[in-house]
N, C-alpha and C positions, 0 to 999 in steps of 0.2 A: 364708789361707797365706799364709807368712812367703816374702819372696822375697830370693833372694842369689844374687850373683855369685861366682866364681871369683878368686882374689888373683893378681896377674900371677906367674910361677913363679919369677922371679928372687927375687920378696920372698918366698916361700914358703922357697926356700930358704937366704936369708940368714938367718930367722927360725930356720932349724933347725941354725945355725951352732953347732958343739962337741957335737951330737949326731950321731950313724950309728945307731942301731936305733931303727927308727920304727914306729907301729902306724897305721892308718888308722881311723878310724869314719867312716863313711855316714850318710846317712839315708835312710828307706824313703818318707817322704811327701813332706813341701815340697820338698826340694834334691834327691830324685829325678824330681817333676815339672819342677821348673829345669833338670835336668840340671846340675848342677852337684855332686852327693853320692851319685848312683847307682852301681851297679855298673859300670857304661862310664867313670864320670868316677874310680873307686879304681883302676879296672885301669892306666886313663892314668896316674894319680899315682903308682901302684906303678914302671911303666915307666918316667918324668921320674926319681922318685928315685933309682932305681938307677943311671939316666945318671950321676947328680954324686954316684955314689960315698957311695948312703944303702942300709942294709938294711931292708927291710921288713919285720916280724917276723909280721905277721898284716894282716889287715883284717874290719872287723865294719859289717853294717849294719842299727842297729835299727830295728825301722820305728818308732819316735817316739822320737830321743834326748833329748826335750825333755819325756817322762815317765819318771821315773825307775825306775819297776818294770820299764819294758820295756830301759831300759838299763842297768840292773843285770843282766838276764836274760843280755843278751849279754857283758859284761863276763865273769861265769863261766862261759859255755860259753868263754871266751877266754883265762882266769886263768895258761895256762902260756906263751903267747905275750906278755900283758903282762907278767910276772914276766923277760923276757927283750928287754926294751925300754926305750928313755931318753926315749921323748917319743913324744908323740899328737896326730897332728895330723887335726884335726876338718873333714871335708867337710860343715857342717850350719850352720843359722844360730848366733848368738851363745849362743842360748839353750840349742842341743844343746853347745855349748864348756863354758860354764861349770855346765852340769847334769854334765858326766864330771868335770870338775874337782871340783865338791863330793860326787861318789860315790866319787872316786881315794883308794885307802888304800895305794896304791902310791907316792904322793909322785912324779909322771911330770910331766916338762914339757908341758902342755898347749898348742898351738898352733891356731890359726882357717887353715882353708884358704879359706875364704871373706869376703866384705864382706856383711853384713846388711844390706838395701836399706829393704824396708816389706812393708806386710801387706797383700794384694790377694786381689783375686776372678779365677778369669778364667773366659773366653768360651767360646764351641763351638769358637772356632778354635786356644785353646790362647794366647791372646794375655792378660798380667796387667796389670789397671788398679786402680791404688790408690784406693778409696774411703772407707777411714775411718782416723781418726787417734786413735783409741781415747782421746778426750780426756774421759771420765769423765762428760758432759755431754750427752748425745745430744738434738739438735735434729731429727729427722728428720720428728717428728710433727707440725711446725708447717711442713716446708720442702718436703713432698711427696715426701718419703724420699730427696731430694738433699741430700748434705751442704756446706754452702758452708766447712766449718771447713777439709776435705780437697780440695775441686774450686776455693775461690777463691783463688786464688795468695795474698789479705791476709786470707782466713779471715773476713770481712767479716760480722756478723751480721745486718746490717738493710737490705741492698739493695746495690747495684753500687756501685764507686766510680767518680769522674768522668771516669775515663781508659777505660772499655767504650767501644768503636764497633762501631755495629753487631751487636750481640750475642756480639763476640770480646773476649777479656782483652787489658788493655795489656801483658802479660806475656809472654802467648805469644798472637800474632796466628791461630795455628792452631787454636786451644781455644776452644770457647764457653763464654761468660760463666757462671759457676755462678746467678747471679740471674736472667739469665734465662730459663736452663734451668727453674729453680723457678716464675719469674713466669708461664712457658707451661704450666707442670703444674697449677697451682693454679688458672688462670684455664678449663683444660680441667676441671677439678672444681666448679667455680665457686665458690672457698674465696679468692678475693682479698682479700677484706675482713680475711685474717689479718693481709694485710702492713702494715698499719695501727698495730699494736701493736709498740710499741719494744720491742724485746729487751735488757737490760741485759748490760754485759761477764760473759764468762765465770767462773767461779770456779776458777781456776787452780787454787787448793789439789787440787782433786779429783782432777787430774793431774797431782801430784806426784810423785816416784819416791823410792827405787823401792817399787811397790805389793806389797801381799802379801792373799791372802786365805784365811782359816785355814781349811779346812772341818770341820773341828770346830764350828764355831759357825754352820753353817750352818743354818737352822730345817729340820725335814723333815716333812711332813704325818703324819698319823699311819695307819699301816697299816691297809688299809679303805677309806680315803675315797678 
């Protein structure tokens, strides 16, 4: 899940300077869950924009604005309103805003209403936790399913730093040291021997940006196997 937060209203108003007719796009998945781009947030944004002299030409909430097919379906349904629009305000992550731009054939001005913060898991209480840095070189198999790249403030690959104190991180005293957690988990599973293996630095070429994955080049197994 991609975690977002709404930008301050004044920042949004400032970005829309010179534009009067605004179309709002939300997100039926991540931003709805984060309460930054669901129906209540879009209706509140409509109210705020109109209070600041803007005219909202329409609202749509694609189930996943980061998927072109789903976004295009919503755009087609709202083409009349979009033709009367000067600018589009996207209440979703940066992926949604950029995909709208990629699929916009009306040359509209595109603006984000949200800041994109991190990818996260959500617990049973609805809290969000960053667990993966998407580094393209996963080490979970040797760190007991606990990611030191993300959970260690320094991203260390071979144990804790000298600042670890009583199991806590020197950067945040309320945060457990990732490597203490890894040690305890390996100890529980009788796999502490794996800590003796020194791991070389990560190959940061693998996490070079921007990434792409061309689906036509993904090999699929023959039908029936």
